[in-house]
C-alpha positions in Angstrom: -0.1 0.0 0.0 2.8 2.3 1.0 4.7 1.7 -2.3 1.7 2.4 -4.4 1.0 5.6 -2.5 4.4 6.8 -3.0 4.5 5.8 -6.6 1.2 7.8 -7.1 2.9 10.9 -5.5 5.8 10.7 -7.8 3.6 10.4 -10.9 1.6 13.3 -9.7 4.7 15.4 -9.1 6.3 14.5 -12.4 3.3 15.2 -14.2 3.1 18.8 -12.6 6.7 19.5 -13.4 6.9 18.1 -17.0 4.5 20.8 -18.5 6.3 23.6 -16.5 9.8 22.3 -17.9 8.4 22.1 -21.5 7.0 25.6 -21.2 10.3 26.9 -20.1 12.2 25.1 -22.9 10.1 26.7 -25.6 10.6 30.1 -23.9 14.4 29.6 -23.8 14.6 28.5 -27.4 12.5 31.4 -28.7 14.3 34.0 -30.9 11.8 36.7 -29.7 13.8 38.6 -27.1 11.1 40.8 -26.0 8.9 37.8 -25.2 11.9 36.3 -23.2 12.2 39.5 -21.3 8.6 39.5 -20.4 8.8 35.9 -19.2 12.0 36.5 -17.3 10.2 39.3 -15.4 7.3 36.9 -14.7 9.7 34.4 -13.3 11.4 37.0 -11.2 8.0 38.2 -9.8 7.0 34.6 -9.0 10.4 34.1 -7.1 11.5 31.4 -9.5 15.0 33.1 -9.6 16.7 30.1 -11.3 14.7 30.3 -14.6 14.6 34.3 -14.4 18.5 34.2 -14.2 18.7 31.9 -17.1 16.5 34.1 -19.4 18.1 37.3 -18.1 21.5 35.8 -19.2 19.9 35.4 -22.8 18.4 38.8 -23.0 21.0 41.1 -21.4 23.2 41.4 -24.6 20.0 42.2 -26.5 18.8 45.1 -24.2 22.4 46.5 -23.6 22.2 50.3 -23.9 18.3 50.5 -23.7 16.0 51.8 -21.0 15.2 48.3 -19.8 19.1 47.5 -19.2 19.1 49.1 -15.7 16.1 47.3 -14.5 17.4 43.9 -15.7 20.7 44.5 -14.1 19.0 45.5 -10.8 16.9 42.4 -10.8 19.7 40.1 -12.0 21.7 41.2 -8.9 18.9 40.6 -6.5 18.1 37.2 -8.1 21.5 36.0 -7.1 20.9 37.7 -3.5 17.6 35.8 -3.2 19.2 32.5 -4.1 21.8 33.2 -1.4 24.7 33.2 -3.8 26.4 36.2 -2.1 29.6 36.3 -3.9 28.0 36.7 -7.3 25.2 39.0 -5.9 28.0 41.3 -4.4 29.9 41.2 -7.7 26.8 42.1 -9.8 25.6 44.8 -7.3 28.9 46.5 -7.6 28.8 46.3 -11.4 25.4 47.8 -11.3 26.5 50.8 -9.2 29.5 51.4 -11.5 27.5 50.9 -14.7 24.7 53.2 -13.5 26.2 55.5 -11.0 23.4 58.2 -11.5 20.6 55.7 -10.9 18.5 56.4 -7.9 19.2 52.6 -7.2 23.1 53.2 -7.1 23.2 53.8 -3.5 21.3 50.7 -2.6 23.4 48.7 -5.0 26.6 50.0 -3.2 25.2 49.0 0.2 24.2 45.6 -1.0 27.7 45.1 -2.4 29.1 45.3 1.1 26.1 43.7 2.8 26.5 40.5 0.7 30.1 40.3 1.7 28.8 40.9 5.4 26.5 37.7 4.8 29.3 35.7 3.3 31.6 36.2 6.3 32.2 32.9 8.0 32.1 31.8 11.7 35.2 33.2 13.6 37.1 29.9 13.7 37.5 30.0 9.8 39.7 32.2 7.6 38.5 35.8 8.1 39.5 37.3 4.6 35.8 37.8 3.8 35.2 39.5 7.1 37.9 42.1 6.2 36.6 42.7 2.8 33.1 43.3 4.4 34.4 45.8 7.0 36.2 47.6 4.0 33.1 47.4 1.7 31.0 48.9 4.6 33.4 51.7 5.1 33.6 52.6 1.6 29.8 53.0 1.5 30.0 55.1 4.6 32.7 57.3 2.9 30.7 57.5 -0.4 27.3 58.1 1.1 27.9 60.0 4.5 24.3 61.3 4.6 22.7 57.8 3.9 20.0 56.6 6.1 21.9 53.2 6.3 24.8 54.6 8.2 23.6 53.4 11.6 23.0 49.8 10.2 26.6 50.1 8.6 28.2 50.8 11.8 26.4 48.1 13.6 27.4 45.5 11.0 31.0 46.6 11.2 31.0 46.5 15.0 29.6 43.0 14.8 32.3 41.9 12.2 35.0 43.5 14.3 33.7 41.4 17.3 34.2 38.3 15.2 37.8 39.3 14.5 38.3 39.9 18.2 37.0 36.6 19.0 39.3 35.0 16.3 42.4 36.7 17.9 41.3 35.9 21.4 40.7 32.0 20.8 44.1 31.9 18.9 45.8 33.3 21.9 44.0 31.0 24.2 45.0 28.1 22.0 48.7 29.0 22.3 48.4 29.2 25.9 46.8 25.8 26.0 49.7 24.5 23.8 52.3 25.9 26.3 53.6 28.3 23.6 53.7 31.0 26.2 55.7 33.5 24.1 53.2 33.3 21.2 50.4 33.6 23.7 51.8 36.8 25.2 52.4 38.3 21.8 48.9 37.4 20.6 47.0 38.7 23.6 49.1 42.0 23.5 48.3 42.4 19.8 44.6 41.8 20.6 44.6 44.6 23.3 46.4 47.0 20.9 44.2 46.3 18.0 40.9 46.5 20.0 41.5 48.5 23.2 37.8 48.9 23.9 37.2 45.0 23.4 34.6 43.3 25.7 37.1 40.7 26.1 39.7 42.8 27.7 39.3 41.6 31.2 39.8 37.9 30.2 42.5 38.7 27.8 44.5 40.4 30.5 44.0 37.6 32.8 45.3 35.0 30.4 48.2 37.4 29.4 49.4 37.5 33.0 49.0 33.8 33.1 51.0 33.3 29.9 53.7 35.9 31.2 53.9 33.8 34.5 54.6 30.4 32.9 56.7 32.0 30.1 59.0 33.5 33.0 58.9 30.3 35.0 60.1 28.4 31.9 62.8 30.9 30.8 66.5 30.6 31.3 67.5 32.3 34.6 69.0 35.4 32.9 65.5 36.3 31.5 63.2 35.4 34.5 63.5 38.6 36.2 62.7 40.7 33.2 59.7 38.4 32.4 58.3 38.2 35.9 58.5 41.9 36.1 56.3 42.1 32.8 53.9 39.8 34.6 53.7 42.2 37.6 53.4 45.2 35.3 50.5 43.7 33.6 48.9 42.7 36.9 49.1 46.2 38.3 47.4 47.4 35.3 44.8 44.7 35.6 44.0 45.3 39.3 43.6 48.9 38.7 41.0 48.4 36.0 39.3 45.4 37.5 39.5 45.5 41.4 36.6 43.1 41.8 37.5 40.7 38.9 36.4 37.1 39.0 40.0 36.3 38.2 41.6 37.9 41.3 42.1 34.9 43.2 44.0 33.1 40.6 45.9 36.3 39.6 47.0 36.8 43.4 48.4 33.2 43.5 50.5 33.8 40.4 51.6 37.3 41.4 52.5 36.2 44.9 54.7 33.5 43.5 56.1 35.9 41.0 57.0 38.2 43.7 58.8 35.5 45.7 60.7 34.6 42.5 61.8 38.2 42.0 62.8 38.5 45.5 65.0 35.3 45.3 66.5 36.6 42.1 67.4 39.8 43.6 69.0 38.3 46.6 71.3 36.1 44.5 72.2 39.1 42.6 
């Protein structure tokens, strides 16, 4: 019974799809480009972007330089966007903005160029090349349209992308610490704090940086220990001033007490 029902459903679906495919095939083979243009618009309005794009590809050369060219290029870009092909969408929005710079849609296209790159930005653990490109694109839009109503949105998107980059750097530095690559951890946490002095991760980053300094000093040759324990203490002093009630204070106190003893021992020997 189940097999018969499934077969029936497949037959019904196939019967429904076949006329549609046949109809599209006839449109595609037609030499009437005005007819193809009208059908491309119909497919677009019905949100059938796959068939719309295929027909747009065929009519774009025919309509180049005409009044319809701008509208085709605009919908062509959005068709890729609605299909979530953000790489091609960004490319064609950028092309639209450059081809039709005086269009009332040029500002929107410029924004969408950057916004598609934002949507294509991967999770923080992956390569962040697209994230940097998205930030640059959004900043270029802000510079080009300083009075745009989209400025607040652009700044919010940039902040979100920058937080992702901070998360990437923070987790990379923590990984170095976990792998006992203390020098690399110190350098990475230090760079994070220089690149993003107002980061929300500052308290945790400074804590792990002190930890990295402490272990880096304890594993160093004797001639370098005094200098590195001193660096740990310097970071601690800054930390305790900024975060007197930090959740990390108990752990930090243990490390700094030991660091002070080590410094005292070193000075006594000298």
